[in-house]
MITOR-552749 format. One line per 8 residues: their letters; for each residue x, y, z of C-alpha. Coordinates in Angstrom, 3 decimals, padded with zeros to 6 digits. Example, Ala and Ser with C-alpha at 12.3 -4.5 7.8 and 13.67 -1.06 7.14 Angstrom:
2
AS) 012.300:-004.500:007.800; 013.670:-001.060:007.140
END
This chain:
631
MATARRML) -011.150:002.293:029.142; -014.194:000.427:027.765; -013.932:002.300:024.460; -010.207:001.529:024.207; -010.901:-002.169:024.773; -013.544:-002.261:022.037; -011.384:-000.381:019.546; -008.262:-002.428:020.212
AAVAHRGP) -010.146:-005.709:019.850; -010.820:-004.781:016.212; -007.072:-004.680:015.466; -005.902:-007.480:017.761; -004.689:-009.406:014.700; -002.005:-006.747:014.180; -000.282:-007.434:017.505; -000.468:-010.772:019.344
DGASWCHH) 002.337:-009.990:021.827; 000.178:-008.246:024.423; -002.098:-005.228:024.738; -001.675:-002.206:027.010; -003.236:001.199:027.627; -002.650:004.421:029.483; -004.418:007.719:030.083; -002.244:010.798:029.686
RGVTFAHC) -003.561:014.270:030.528; -006.954:013.690:028.966; -005.864:011.437:026.079; -006.283:007.650:026.122; -003.791:005.476:024.228; -004.013:001.728:023.603; -001.635:-000.552:021.720; -001.352:-004.198:020.702
ALTFVDPG) 002.233:-005.303:020.200; 004.105:-007.098:017.452; 007.613:-006.795:018.833; 010.893:-006.847:016.943; 013.208:-004.995:019.344; 013.564:-005.423:023.137; 010.214:-007.182:023.698; 010.743:-007.419:027.470
RARQPLRS) 011.011:-003.686:028.170; 009.564:-001.830:025.214; 005.861:-002.012:025.990; 003.654:000.662:024.511; 002.147:003.196:025.105; 005.596:004.573:025.954; 006.147:007.642:028.080; 009.178:009.896:027.737
AGGSTVLV) 011.701:009.989:030.586; 010.611:013.527:031.428; 006.968:012.451:031.564; 005.612:015.054:029.176; 004.980:012.908:026.112; 003.251:009.568:025.544; 003.515:007.828:022.155; 002.190:004.750:020.345
LNGEIYNH) 004.012:003.601:017.209; 002.872:001.239:014.461; 005.822:000.114:012.336; 009.598:000.340:012.629; 012.198:003.120:012.689; 015.096:001.452:010.888; 017.743:004.045:011.666; 017.086:003.994:015.392
PELRRELR) 020.637:002.705:016.172; 022.212:005.868:014.681; 019.645:008.094:016.376; 020.238:006.253:019.645; 023.956:007.014:019.496; 023.166:010.685:018.996; 020.923:010.756:022.064; 023.540:009.055:024.193
ADGVRLRT) 026.175:011.527:023.019; 023.845:014.270:024.312; 023.774:012.581:027.704; 020.358:010.889:027.428; 020.086:007.675:029.449; 017.772:005.353:027.533; 015.820:002.717:029.425; 015.105:000.270:026.587
GSDTEVLV) 016.498:-000.858:023.266; 013.344:000.101:021.372; 012.912:002.420:018.441; 009.778:003.816:020.120; 011.792:005.245:023.009; 014.291:006.801:020.597; 011.410:008.452:018.747; 009.703:009.872:021.824
ELYERHGT) 012.958:011.247:023.278; 013.942:012.852:019.972; 010.479:014.386:019.687; 010.854:015.951:023.148; 014.039:017.656:021.929; 013.178:018.527:018.322; 009.393:018.393:018.014; 007.921:017.485:014.623
AVLERLRG) 011.234:018.391:012.933; 012.327:014.883:013.913; 010.181:013.536:011.050; 012.722:014.744:008.506; 015.344:012.450:010.044; 013.379:009.219:010.403; 013.979:006.296:008.075; 011.359:003.631:008.363
MYAFALHD) 007.722:002.710:007.940; 005.501:004.161:010.576; 002.325:005.752:011.733; 002.315:007.163:015.234; 000.203:009.181:017.620; 001.523:011.160:020.574; 000.338:013.648:023.138; 002.637:016.437:024.302
ARTSTTVL) 001.439:017.743:027.663; 003.785:020.730:027.454; 001.651:022.255:024.708; -001.527:020.148:025.110; -000.997:018.981:021.509; -001.852:015.660:019.901; 000.220:014.712:016.839; -000.732:012.082:014.242
ARDPMGKK) 002.014:011.309:011.689; 002.497:008.956:008.757; 005.672:008.001:006.909; 006.488:009.504:003.479; 005.463:006.425:001.492; 002.304:005.669:003.465; 003.308:002.126:004.397; 001.306:002.137:007.629
PLYYTRVP) -002.321:003.332:007.865; -003.720:005.940:010.257; -007.377:007.030:010.371; -008.879:009.839:012.403; -012.136:011.702:012.932; -013.346:014.606:015.014; -015.301:013.664:018.120; -016.618:015.875:020.950
GGVAFASE) -013.614:017.234:022.796; -010.950:016.285:020.227; -010.138:013.476:017.782; -010.345:009.697:017.762; -007.691:007.760:015.814; -006.820:004.160:014.942; -004.726:002.020:012.615; -007.821:000.612:010.934
LTALLRHP) -011.214:001.981:010.040; -012.895:-000.981:011.744; -011.315:000.057:015.052; -012.203:003.712:014.678; -015.843:002.839:014.078; -015.945:001.177:017.529; -015.684:004.629:019.087; -019.207:005.601:020.175
AAPRTPDP) -018.911:009.126:018.718; -017.377:008.135:015.366; -019.475:008.649:012.211; -020.644:005.483:010.477; -022.370:006.659:007.299; -020.739:005.383:004.074; -019.662:008.226:001.791; -021.440:008.026:-001.586
AALAGYLT) -019.503:011.083:-002.770; -016.292:009.011:-002.628; -017.675:006.157:-004.745; -016.561:007.560:-008.103; -012.982:007.748:-006.881; -013.103:004.163:-005.616; -014.445:002.877:-008.932; -011.563:004.587:-010.749
FQAFCAPG) -008.670:003.991:-008.334; -009.808:000.643:-006.827; -009.310:002.206:-003.378; -010.532:005.030:-001.170; -007.546:007.325:-001.447; -006.076:009.496:001.310; -007.090:011.873:002.741; -010.604:010.484:002.235
SAVTGVHK) -012.138:007.206:003.340; -015.222:005.100:002.750; -017.043:006.797:005.643; -018.212:010.413:005.708; -016.226:012.433:008.229; -013.403:009.894:008.602; -010.018:010.816:007.147; -006.635:009.201:006.590
VRPGHYVT) -003.444:011.034:007.444; -001.781:011.545:004.073; 001.626:009.960:003.482; 004.387:012.416:004.357; 002.062:014.481:006.547; 001.313:015.034:010.195; -001.839:016.377:011.798; -001.739:018.442:014.995
VSQGKLVE) -004.727:018.950:017.259; -004.532:021.703:019.856; -007.207:023.817:021.531; -009.819:022.454:019.156; -007.877:023.371:016.011; -006.778:020.696:013.569; -003.868:021.533:011.245; -002.379:019.293:008.536
TEFWRPRL) 001.275:019.812:007.581; 003.276:018.190:004.790; 006.880:017.285:005.627; 007.767:015.290:002.481; 006.517:014.869:-001.059; 007.892:013.018:-004.102; 009.774:015.292:-006.483; 010.986:014.236:-009.898
GAGPRVPV) 013.626:015.918:-011.968; 016.969:015.480:-013.559; 019.752:016.078:-011.097; 023.347:016.485:-012.238; 024.221:014.181:-015.113; 026.283:011.225:-013.957; 027.925:008.400:-015.891; 025.919:005.180:-015.979
RQAADRFE) 028.528:003.256:-013.987; 028.634:005.894:-011.265; 024.838:005.932:-011.049; 024.741:002.127:-010.844; 027.363:002.069:-008.091; 025.447:004.628:-006.044; 022.159:002.828:-006.626; 023.686:-000.465:-005.492
ELFRAAVA) 025.151:001.175:-002.392; 021.779:002.642:-001.391; 019.884:-000.542:-002.201; 022.231:-002.695:-000.126; 021.924:-000.228:002.742; 018.119:-000.317:002.454; 017.995:-004.116:002.718; 020.543:-004.098:005.553
RRVTSTER) 018.519:-001.529:007.522; 015.499:-003.785:007.456; 017.386:-006.989:008.240; 019.784:-005.743:010.919; 017.339:-003.497:012.809; 015.981:-006.611:014.556; 017.308:-009.904:015.858; 014.155:-011.611:014.597
RLGVLLSG) 014.550:-013.850:011.564; 012.992:-012.307:008.448; 011.870:-013.976:005.231; 011.303:-012.750:001.669; 008.151:-012.930:-000.440; 009.802:-014.242:-003.609; 007.745:-014.086:-006.795; 010.572:-015.099:-009.114
GLDSSAVA) 010.620:-011.686:-010.768; 013.579:-009.331:-010.775; 012.519:-007.110:-007.861; 011.915:-009.673:-005.139; 014.828:-011.785:-006.416; 017.210:-008.842:-005.988; 015.933:-008.320:-002.440; 016.374:-012.023:-001.667
AVAQQLSP) 019.899:-011.980:-003.099; 021.099:-009.164:-000.835; 019.221:-010.552:002.180; 020.968:-013.904:001.696; 024.345:-012.191:001.337; 023.696:-010.565:004.724; 022.994:-013.982:006.252; 025.993:-016.157:005.304
GRPVPTFS) 025.685:-019.742:006.420; 022.002:-019.413:007.336; 019.438:-019.796:004.546; 016.858:-017.018:004.356; 013.253:-018.317:004.274; 011.567:-017.443:000.977; 007.885:-017.869:000.099; 006.067:-017.922:-003.229
AGFADRDF) 002.575:-018.649:-004.529; 001.905:-021.462:-006.992; -001.147:-021.447:-009.300; -002.429:-024.196:-011.572; -003.063:-021.634:-014.351; 000.255:-020.998:-016.136; -000.798:-017.433:-016.984; -000.506:-016.632:-013.278
DESGHARA) 002.097:-019.066:-012.009; 005.671:-017.928:-011.325; 006.557:-020.605:-008.799; 009.025:-022.319:-011.143; 011.015:-019.090:-011.531; 010.923:-018.569:-007.761; 012.292:-022.066:-007.150; 015.088:-021.443:-009.645
VARHLGTE) 016.070:-018.236:-007.861; 015.926:-019.957:-004.480; 018.242:-022.742:-005.706; 020.649:-020.198:-007.145; 020.770:-018.177:-003.926; 020.576:-021.103:-001.514; 017.470:-019.917:000.357; 015.066:-022.062:002.375
HHTVRVTG) 012.183:-022.023:-000.054; 008.467:-022.648:000.513; 005.903:-022.811:-002.302; 002.344:-022.116:-001.180; -000.122:-023.812:-003.519; -003.144:-021.586:-004.128; -006.373:-022.993:-005.543; -009.536:-021.252:-006.599
RDLADVVE) -011.215:-022.604:-003.482; -008.464:-021.074:-001.310; -009.027:-017.666:-002.902; -012.796:-017.924:-002.553; -012.455:-018.877:001.117; -010.584:-015.633:001.822; -013.355:-013.622:000.181; -016.127:-015.462:001.974
SEYAAADE) -014.497:-015.401:005.410; -012.914:-011.935:005.487; -014.275:-009.424:003.000; -017.528:-008.619:004.797; -015.459:-007.571:007.830; -012.720:-005.877:005.776; -011.238:-002.612:006.970; -012.259:-000.709:003.840
PLADPSLL) -013.052:-001.733:000.249; -009.918:-002.452:-001.822; -010.520:-003.819:-005.309; -006.998:-005.105:-006.032; -007.521:-008.875:-006.507; -003.857:-009.632:-005.785; -004.763:-009.097:-002.125; -006.202:-012.636:-002.202
PTRIVCRA) -002.974:-014.588:-002.932; -001.004:-012.058:-000.868; -003.178:-012.876:002.141; -002.710:-016.627:001.646; 001.068:-016.474:001.214; 001.471:-014.128:004.188; -000.602:-016.447:006.353; 001.682:-019.338:005.435
ARQQVRGV) 004.844:-017.268:005.953; 003.695:-016.275:009.454; 004.057:-019.905:010.523; 007.834:-019.536:009.944; 008.675:-015.844:010.535; 007.046:-012.668:011.816; 008.417:-010.344:009.156; 009.188:-010.489:005.431
LTGDGADE) 010.843:-008.329:002.785; 009.211:-007.662:-000.593; 010.101:-006.125:-003.944; 007.279:-003.579:-003.746; 008.070:-000.142:-005.127; 010.680:-001.052:-007.739; 008.269:-000.720:-010.672; 007.085:002.701:-009.539
LLLGYRYF) 010.574:003.951:-008.688; 012.360:002.587:-011.770; 009.608:002.664:-014.421; 009.102:-001.066:-014.602; 005.440:-001.205:-015.612; 004.570:-001.775:-019.252; 002.379:001.289:-019.054; 005.500:003.411:-018.796
QAERTIEV) 006.808:001.751:-021.964; 003.505:002.522:-023.659; 003.588:006.102:-022.346; 007.088:006.520:-023.764; 005.872:005.145:-027.114; 002.975:007.616:-027.171; 005.360:010.433:-026.195; 007.599:009.641:-029.176
LLRLMPAH) 004.702:009.210:-031.601; 003.202:012.556:-030.617; 006.405:014.199:-031.797; 005.880:012.624:-035.222; 002.154:013.165:-035.754; -000.714:015.228:-034.352; -002.850:013.735:-031.590; -005.921:013.170:-033.792
RLQTLLGA) -003.901:011.036:-036.261; -002.366:009.046:-033.429; -005.851:008.515:-031.994; -006.957:007.056:-035.336; -003.859:004.865:-035.577; -004.199:003.495:-032.067; -007.912:002.978:-032.557; -007.140:000.694:-035.482
LVRVLPAR) -004.426:-001.036:-033.444; -006.784:-001.653:-030.534; -009.194:-003.511:-032.812; -006.597:-006.084:-033.859; -004.582:-006.593:-030.679; -005.280:-009.783:-028.715; -006.905:-009.525:-025.289; -005.500:-011.574:-022.423
TGNLPATA) -006.541:-011.927:-018.788; -003.232:-013.235:-017.447; 000.130:-011.809:-018.396; -000.001:-008.358:-019.981; 002.166:-007.995:-023.133; 003.526:-004.566:-024.009; 001.103:-004.372:-026.941; -001.838:-004.959:-024.600
ALRLLARG) -000.533:-002.238:-022.289; -000.465:000.116:-025.271; -004.007:-000.959:-026.114; -005.179:-000.079:-022.623; -003.254:003.167:-022.430; -004.725:004.271:-025.750; -008.116:004.383:-024.042; -006.902:007.457:-022.218
LDAAPEHR) -005.003:009.081:-025.072; -007.171:012.177:-025.022; -006.378:012.745:-021.336; -003.393:014.290:-019.582; -000.441:011.887:-019.080; -000.975:011.891:-015.298; -004.533:010.608:-015.816; -003.920:008.028:-018.548
FYLSTAPF) -002.734:005.181:-016.311; -005.908:005.313:-014.243; -008.323:005.959:-017.085; -006.881:002.994:-018.972; -006.815:000.557:-016.055; -009.815:001.713:-014.009; -012.616:-000.787:-013.426; -014.887:002.131:-014.368
RPDESAAL) -013.915:005.407:-015.993; -015.665:008.441:-014.474; -018.225:008.565:-017.290; -018.921:004.838:-016.840; -019.316:005.072:-013.076; -021.817:007.913:-013.415; -024.015:005.687:-015.570; -023.684:002.834:-013.095
LTPDARAA) -024.918:004.775:-010.044; -028.495:005.466:-009.014; -029.637:009.092:-009.462; -029.129:009.963:-005.771; -025.692:008.330:-005.607; -024.747:009.960:-008.921; -025.663:013.390:-007.605; -023.557:012.810:-004.480
ALAGPDPF) -020.609:011.586:-006.560; -020.771:014.566:-008.910; -020.828:016.912:-005.900; -017.853:015.120:-004.336; -014.176:016.012:-004.554; -012.184:015.732:-007.775; -010.690:012.210:-007.752; -007.493:013.559:-009.336
AEISRLLQ) -007.031:016.417:-006.861; -004.163:014.757:-004.997; -002.275:014.112:-008.227; -002.727:017.742:-009.234; -001.457:018.838:-005.824; 001.715:016.749:-006.144; 002.382:018.186:-009.606; 002.302:021.762:-008.327
GQDGLSGV) 005.721:023.357:-008.539; 007.087:020.570:-010.751; 007.018:022.236:-014.140; 008.732:020.817:-017.180; 008.149:017.145:-016.433; 007.831:014.790:-019.400; 004.722:012.702:-019.985; 006.476:009.648:-018.539
QRSQLAVF) 007.464:011.576:-015.412; 003.954:012.943:-014.928; 002.606:009.429:-015.298; 005.190:008.129:-012.806; 004.213:010.708:-010.209; 000.547:009.846:-010.655; 001.208:006.120:-010.230; 003.192:006.886:-007.092
AHFLRDTI) 000.401:009.092:-005.732; -002.362:006.503:-005.610; -001.568:003.121:-007.129; 001.534:002.640:-004.982; 000.398:004.379:-001.805; -003.322:003.628:-001.682; -003.467:000.270:-003.474; -000.156:-001.638:-003.382
LTKTDRGG) 000.939:-000.616:000.115; -002.573:-001.001:001.523; -002.697:-004.486:000.025; 000.622:-005.583:001.529; -000.109:-004.080:004.938; -003.553:-005.651:005.076; -002.432:-008.978:003.614; 000.397:-009.264:006.127
MRSALEVR) -001.065:-007.748:009.260; -004.209:-009.882:009.153; -001.750:-012.590:010.259; 000.477:-010.291:012.334; 003.158:-010.485:009.650; 005.136:-007.292:009.105; 006.010:-006.526:005.476; 009.111:-004.423:004.727
APFLDLDL) 009.900:-002.848:001.333; 013.585:-001.955:000.745; 012.906:-000.269:-002.609; 010.851:002.305:-000.719; 013.690:003.330:001.571; 013.533:007.117:001.590; 017.187:007.637:000.634; 016.843:005.217:-002.288
VEYGNSLP) 013.568:006.793:-003.429; 015.016:010.306:-003.406; 018.059:009.159:-005.365; 015.926:007.297:-007.903; 013.643:010.316:-008.315; 016.629:012.555:-009.021; 017.875:010.397:-011.917; 017.047:011.128:-015.549
TALKLRRL) 014.395:008.922:-017.098; 016.946:007.276:-019.415; 018.674:005.607:-016.457; 015.387:004.030:-015.419; 013.638:003.422:-018.742; 016.316:002.824:-021.377; 014.616:002.804:-024.741; 011.735:000.453:-023.806
TGKYLLRR) 013.516:-001.490:-021.058; 012.381:-000.559:-017.568; 014.398:-000.845:-014.337; 017.617:-000.411:-016.286; 019.868:000.356:-013.303; 018.482:-002.518:-011.252; 019.021:-004.976:-014.110; 022.592:-003.766:-014.457
VASAWLPE) 023.307:-004.113:-010.735; 021.471:-007.412:-010.218; 023.244:-009.149:-013.104; 026.081:-009.940:-010.683; 023.721:-011.698:-008.268; 021.090:-013.477:-010.354; 020.826:-015.737:-013.412; 020.554:-013.829:-016.669
SIVHRTKL) 017.165:-015.446:-017.328; 015.781:-013.746:-014.205; 017.457:-010.392:-014.801; 015.993:-010.072:-018.288; 012.745:-012.030:-018.054; 009.439:-010.348:-018.880; 007.468:-009.228:-015.858; 004.402:-011.343:-015.173
GFRAPLAA) 002.952:-009.512:-012.194; 001.348:-010.926:-009.065; -002.247:-011.527:-010.056; -005.249:-013.684:-009.215; -007.308:-015.631:-011.800; -010.236:-013.337:-011.227; -012.313:-014.028:-014.353; -012.469:-017.769:-013.684
LLREELRP) -012.968:-017.269:-009.951; -016.115:-015.195:-010.477; -017.531:-017.706:-012.958; -016.808:-020.694:-010.732; -016.031:-020.669:-006.991; -017.433:-017.198:-006.300; -020.432:-017.441:-008.628; -023.017:-018.054:-005.840
LLLDTLAP) -021.630:-015.195:-003.725; -021.566:-012.880:-006.760; -025.174:-013.623:-007.711; -026.381:-013.241:-004.144; -024.464:-010.031:-003.347; -025.254:-008.292:-006.639; -028.839:-009.540:-006.875; -031.170:-006.806:-008.212
AALRADGL) -033.327:-006.783:-005.067; -030.282:-006.354:-002.826; -028.886:-003.521:-004.963; -032.223:-001.707:-004.999; -032.391:-001.941:-001.213; -028.904:-000.426:-000.876; -029.694:002.404:-003.302; -026.155:002.932:-004.661
FDAEAVRV) -025.851:001.016:-007.939; -028.312:000.710:-010.806; -029.561:-002.872:-010.635; -030.151:-003.231:-014.386; -026.683:-001.937:-015.313; -025.086:-004.392:-012.892; -027.251:-007.238:-014.203; -025.912:-006.655:-017.718
LTDDHLSG) -022.324:-006.805:-016.458; -023.046:-010.015:-014.536; -024.851:-011.741:-017.392; -022.156:-010.807:-019.911; -019.381:-012.221:-017.737; -021.078:-015.407:-016.603; -022.200:-016.195:-020.151; -018.710:-015.611:-021.540
RRDTSRKL) -019.805:-012.834:-023.920; -017.156:-010.489:-022.498; -014.831:-010.312:-019.532; -016.257:-007.826:-017.022; -014.464:-009.386:-014.063; -012.639:-006.249:-012.884; -015.867:-004.260:-012.885; -017.759:-006.993:-011.047
WALLVHQL) -014.923:-007.425:-008.551; -014.959:-003.748:-007.618; -018.725:-003.911:-007.092; -018.595:-007.186:-005.161; -015.851:-006.003:-002.805; -017.682:-002.764:-002.080; -021.045:-004.408:-001.465; -019.607:-007.096:000.819
WYRGRAAA) -018.099:-004.308:002.944; -021.198:-002.112:002.707; -023.452:-004.838:004.093; -020.929:-006.204:006.564; -019.921:-002.911:008.183; -022.540:-003.380:010.916; -021.258:-006.868:011.819; -021.047:-007.757:015.500
PPAPLALT) -017.889:-006.314:017.081; -015.174:-008.625:018.407; -015.053:-009.334:022.120; -013.179:-006.617:024.062; -009.542:-007.334:024.889; -008.137:-007.693:028.362; -005.724:-004.752:028.648; -002.787:-004.143:030.918
EETHRAP) -002.576:-000.646:032.365; 000.970:000.637:032.063; 002.676:001.499:035.357; 003.870:004.820:033.917; 000.301:006.151:033.886; 000.412:009.920:034.259; -001.495:011.576:037.090
END
């Protein structure tokens, strides 16, 4: 009980609607609630009607109404209107096979007393986090690393072997974590623990390939049907009012358009960030979309001081290092949105599903050029091009994307995206680490192992497809979705992503590349479909991307924190990073000689976490013991 209180206090921000616990046949469950369905009766942990299974669920099962009808047709009398009860009753009948039928975003843990088995499961996209570690007598698990580390038997030693991967991917990628001995359940996997044995099983993985050829109009009609259904699932699965994070780009604007169509006569709340720097500001486009659709629009003005305040107040106590700077404005906008709604929709996933990133355009260009000339000649050509292309820190023109991608031309297509965009390439990170940390990193796992695993059995993919699968593997799952979950749930705001609906993803993955990337125009099908809903200027505008003015932030508002955190004496005491190498990066950036902001940001984020991980724990929560406690 005391351990459950300490652990749950660390994630109290995720659920302000009450906290409960129960002990079931040797397993303790605790849950803090953010309710969307039947808040009066659907308290968790939830026990099955037969009493054999107890379950805690983080997230939402969007197709629970259809599954509920099936249970009732089989004679099951349900006690609540919650998706959690539907899940636990279906599990009692079908076991882990139920995972193949769920549509939603979720991580859940359950204990089945019939087989003395604990199951930890995570949805196919990895929208909700789930950490676990072995402890005497079984496993401990939690939605956040900070909570897991409150368990008295949990390991607490940072993992230097995982540092190289973090410096390349900007995140600690599943199944690893920043702490030795702590793991994440991989997206599309479940872990079973029984009689001391731990077994990981995959139930879904992304597969690319050309399905049957279909006419463009037929493909667009089917895409629109699935997209509308995906938005409707997320809007109609709750009676709570939902908003939309509206950037003013195509993806979030399409989501807002369908959400507003599903809410006739009642404006949907939309929220956007406004920056003073025009290279980062899309608020004017967002306002134009809001006027066109008739939404209730809110612009959240974000200053450099606002961004710095988030870093200074939250990053030392962060769940795990994440070096994506767009987490900063995401956190601020989500905090403002929570004052109006408790859930929002986003356009996340469209770029990965429909080849919207400029890197895919550059990859296609390289693919074509390699048919015309050998690789060594292309390397020479691109090397000359790189020397004359302009460098920008805000918007990223297609030529700049090609410039970055050319850095990884000698690598496999599935590695190029990361090698071109990484704060530190593997050879750079090795030089940055101290000898002891370098030895640990070199002895650690291959950072690209998960990408290689997902490519197994998918022969014949083009370079663009291999790159797409790689971007899906880590950038989407471990960076983008971690950012949105963390940015929203710090304020108990649930973030829902219609483009990552499983039915829509599987359809998009089955389509030929030409229906997603037509010549050098990404998201072709979405542009075709959305042209009936949005102004032409939005449908065809160049993607800006949701970014933070990082270079200026480190030179100005965050300069004192940067100098203090990355001071040579502090780095020598920590023993991870070479103090002189970091000093050169810092001096170059602060003097304006070159922009090293992404490198410095990755180091700053890690070191704030590294030194703050021993911060005083939050006060334990007062928990309610559920009346269905098992004997």
